[in-house]
C-alpha angles and dihedrals in degrees: 000000000000092000116130110238116208122196129183116231092265095051088047091054092048097050097040113090099201142335134200117199138181148150132252117220116239115244094029126124087249090055086065097057101029118091091222146002097253124060136191135183115204110217117214104184102013130071125234090252092052090044091053091047091049089047088057091045092051092046088053096048091048107023114187107158099204097037105110121245088239088076091049091045087064090061090051089048089054093047090048089051091052090047091050090053099045127039092201090058093046094051091046088053094048091047089047091050092047090052093054087060132231096283098049095106094050096041120106113263094253090059090046091054092050091050092049093048087060093056101031091111092055125106089235093056093046091050092048090047095049094045089049095053094042099046102029100051094043097054122104090233092061089043089057092047096049094041094242109156095198131251116335106199094091088046096053101276138278099289098078095021118062098327094121102026095108106136095182097061123074119248112270114232111250091242090057096044098080127222117339117231119254118254096032 
């Protein structure tokens, strides 16, 4: 069980189902929390082609132009994990990817949106939508992108930690700000 298995490149490619890869830009918020500049997600049940199609689907469901693919890859990894545990889910994903068509991942965003509108009532789309919302917006990568500092209860609450650090709102005059809490 503790034996080291060595594979040459060809054997590795034959045995690996799928792989999603990408790069992290130096100087970005993600570079501060990522262990390295390159990232890869090993797919167990899905192929690389299915992973790429699902990556385009997830990016279309939750479009953030400057959010790194690594955050979206976490969604694909979670979907792949679900597909590897349940044959019904795996079949639904394969059928859903087939329904999207072979050119979905390379199509312009407007065409992808139109395709998704046609299947938005399907179980496949609803599963993808739910998993995207659950995984994408709970990842540290998305937290860094959106500036979310995490929960505040264990750190004393929001009133004295981040409640008033909104940089995009104008300052409210003191007379319009209401009563100031005691102890501040």
